[in-house]
C-alpha positions as CSV (number, residue, x, y, z in Angstrom):
1,M,113.6,77.3,106.8
2,S,113.9,81.0,107.6
3,A,111.2,83.6,106.8
4,R,111.3,85.3,103.4
5,K,112.4,88.9,103.8
6,I,110.4,91.9,102.5
7,A,112.5,95.1,102.7
8,F,110.6,98.4,102.9
9,V,112.6,101.6,102.2
10,C,111.7,105.2,102.6
11,L,113.8,108.3,102.7
12,H,114.2,108.5,106.4
13,G,113.4,104.8,107.3
14,S,111.2,106.1,110.1
15,A,107.6,106.6,108.8
16,K,106.2,104.9,105.6
17,S,108.7,102.0,105.6
18,L,108.4,101.5,109.4
19,I,104.6,101.5,109.2
20,A,104.7,98.9,106.4
21,A,107.2,96.7,108.1
22,E,105.5,96.7,111.5
23,Y,102.1,96.0,109.9
24,L,103.4,93.2,107.6
25,N,105.2,91.6,110.6
26,R,102.1,91.6,112.7
27,R,99.8,90.3,109.9
28,A,102.4,87.6,108.9
29,R,102.4,86.4,112.5
30,E,98.6,86.4,112.6
31,R,98.3,84.6,109.3
32,K,101.3,82.2,110.1
33,L,103.1,83.3,106.9
34,D,106.8,82.8,106.5
35,L,107.4,86.5,105.8
36,H,109.5,89.0,107.7
37,A,109.8,92.8,107.0
38,T,112.6,95.2,107.5
39,T,112.7,99.0,107.3
40,S,115.5,101.4,106.3
41,G,116.3,104.6,104.4
42,P,119.1,106.4,102.6
43,E,118.9,109.3,105.0
44,P,117.8,107.7,108.3
45,D,116.3,110.0,111.0
46,A,118.0,109.9,114.4
47,A,114.7,108.7,115.9
48,V,111.2,107.7,114.9
49,P,109.0,110.8,114.8
50,P,106.5,111.1,117.7
51,N,103.4,111.1,115.4
52,V,104.5,107.7,114.0
53,I,105.0,106.3,117.5
54,E,101.6,107.6,118.6
55,G,99.8,106.4,115.4
56,L,101.3,102.9,115.8
57,L,100.5,102.8,119.5
58,R,96.9,103.5,118.7
59,R,97.0,100.3,116.6
60,D,98.7,98.3,119.4
61,I,102.1,98.4,117.7
62,D,105.0,99.6,120.0
63,A,107.8,101.0,117.9
64,R,109.3,103.1,120.7
65,A,112.5,101.1,120.7
66,R,113.0,101.2,117.0
67,R,115.9,103.2,115.5
68,P,115.9,104.0,111.8
69,E,118.7,102.3,109.9
70,R,120.6,103.2,106.7
71,V,119.7,101.2,103.7
72,S,122.6,99.1,102.3
73,A,123.3,96.5,99.7
74,E,124.1,94.1,102.5
75,G,120.7,94.8,104.2
76,L,118.9,94.2,100.9
77,A,120.9,91.2,99.8
78,D,118.6,88.5,101.1
79,A,115.3,90.3,100.4
80,V,113.0,88.4,98.1
81,H,110.9,91.6,97.6
82,I,111.8,95.3,98.0
83,V,109.2,98.1,98.3
84,S,110.5,101.6,97.8
85,F,108.6,104.8,98.9
86,G,110.3,107.3,96.5
87,C,113.8,105.9,96.7
88,D,115.9,104.7,93.7
89,L,117.4,101.4,94.9
90,A,118.6,100.0,91.5
91,A,122.3,100.2,92.6
92,L,121.7,98.5,95.9
93,A,119.1,95.8,95.2
94,P,120.1,92.2,94.5
95,P,119.4,91.1,90.9
96,A,116.9,88.4,92.0
97,A,114.7,90.6,94.2
98,A,111.4,91.9,92.9
99,I,111.2,95.7,93.3
100,E,108.1,97.8,93.4
101,R,107.6,101.5,94.1
102,W,104.8,103.0,96.2
103,D,105.7,106.6,95.4
104,D,102.1,107.7,95.5
105,C,101.8,107.0,99.3
106,P,100.3,110.0,101.2
107,A,102.7,111.9,103.6
108,V,102.6,110.4,107.1
109,S,103.4,113.9,108.5
110,E,100.2,115.3,106.9
111,D,97.8,112.7,108.0
112,F,98.9,109.5,109.8
113,D,95.5,107.7,109.3
114,V,95.3,108.4,105.6
115,A,98.9,107.1,105.1
116,W,98.1,104.1,107.4
117,H,95.1,103.0,105.3
118,F,97.0,103.4,102.1
119,I,100.0,101.4,103.4
120,A,97.9,98.7,105.1
121,A,95.9,98.0,101.9
122,R,99.1,97.8,99.8
123,V,100.8,95.5,102.4
124,D,97.7,93.2,102.5
125,D,97.8,93.0,98.7
126,L,101.5,92.3,98.7
127,M,101.1,89.6,101.3
128,N,98.4,87.9,99.3
129,R,100.6,88.0,96.2
130,C,103.6,86.6,98.1
131,S,101.4,83.9,99.7
132,A,100.0,82.9,96.3
133,K,103.5,82.6,94.9
134,S,104.6,80.5,97.8
135,S,101.6,78.2,97.4
136,A,102.3,77.8,93.7
137,H,106.0,77.1,94.4
138,E,105.1,74.5,97.0
139,S,102.7,72.8,94.6
140,E,105.4,72.7,91.9
141,T,107.9,71.3,94.4
142,N,105.5,68.6,95.6
143,A,104.6,67.6,92.1
144,T,108.3,67.3,91.1
145,S,109.2,65.3,94.2
146,S,106.3,62.7,93.8
């Protein structure tokens, strides 16, 4: 079974959504959860900004090879959950995906650490909710098959 995809989307696909995706992917590996995150944006930057690279490196996450990608319906098609940082994705999101907005996230360009703590707390909460849903679904499946 492939990992369930969480799609993070911010305007440039290179700061808030990248931080969220990298953090979720690391925590999912650590917790052995079947979750995988992607990052994209409607107006992708040509490169990840230096302050984002530096901030992530301070947390042992190397995003130097990452290139921001344009958000698309195809890219969101298999996402089970979509998180938007200030982007309207109604026209692109698949009907079955859960969508939430984290529009109140502090600007990464103003203070990386403040944004990091906001995003990390939200991602941890999201992972806990996804993990609880997965456990409930597995319990229902096991009860039905016995």
